[in-house]
C-alpha angles and dihedrals in degrees: 000000000000110000127214104233131189121217110274140169089235124018122224114252120240112216134182126200123170090341095310115121117205141162129238136186115237090208092058093042090054091064088071091210106088143057113215146153145166113224128231130202091262127099106025135106103237119117141213116006089357095055118176126328101031114165100186127100093187105059100073102271122136111273091223090057094049090047090055092046091054090047090055094047090049089052091055090049093048094241139093129253088253088064094059122092116200131208125233101222124203101150094267130128091234114138133196132197108232126209139179088272089066094057114134096014110148093021115046097009138026123271115245092203135063138198096032116147097168138040132195136183145165093199118107117220099047125090124213118220134194129171138231152176102170105338121105124267115209121200124194130187121182100205095191104043092033098233132134139199136189125194141181113225119182120167092288093049092045093050088049089050099244091178091058090047089055094049091049092049092048088052090051096045102036108013090250118183107210089221086070095053124105108197140184135201107211139212112303140130113313131221093259091059102034112089117176136180126252094262092060092043090052091055091055094043089055095045099043103053100144119119108297094346099120091046090052094054104031133054124180114235093180128242091071093299128121140184113236124203107206092173092060093041091054091045089055091049093050095047092046087051087060104262110138112247092233089058094059122085115200117202122248094203126090118203093212096048089048099038093143089060102031126034113253122188092199097047093046096040088236096310098123151088129247134268121216136222115205131189133166141158118253116233 
């Protein structure tokens, strides 16, 4: 399938293993210390609006299909479903430290936590997972302290500076220096596709008051409608949190433009499955 790509310093890599297509970030892969991927719609067993690699148990798909999809993703990652720890996303900036004892939560056993949009760990052997269909995935790798984090950042999370919250929590838990972080901003809805109302635009105009910042993330369409660039907003958040710009990879793939390949809530009018972001430390 031909993908619509935006200009980018570094393009995302398309991979295929045992029929499963998935995306990786060259900048993260170059660290040599993590396994990671962002899923596509290709290579699963779900049908209809969920076809085929749906990773959500809550949108009406058959549980057996989602179980098999997770098994296939785990196979690509070189782990088992019981090694994966899932978020519980509600558009907060709440974060949770994950450990080996959390393995399998959200897949083979129930989560004993709620309202968690980001996960972090310094334990090898477990894989963090968050889920998407237009919102922004944020990946973090501390190359010195050997710690990772993964966070879901929709417009609410971005306006609340989820990326900064992650960096601050990594500093607290692991002594992370943001200068040691390699980060990635994953596939999500792009500025061209993301129209918001004036009330959302006002939130961003108030939050992003640096020189030229609001102009770089918002454009007025007229009639009280605006285009919002979540990629650029998150890049600003990450650089202001201290991550060097050359250590941040911004995706070149929009979920809405590529809705046949990546689930998009906006393009499908809510008739869709979920994509997954996965990140874990290698032993």
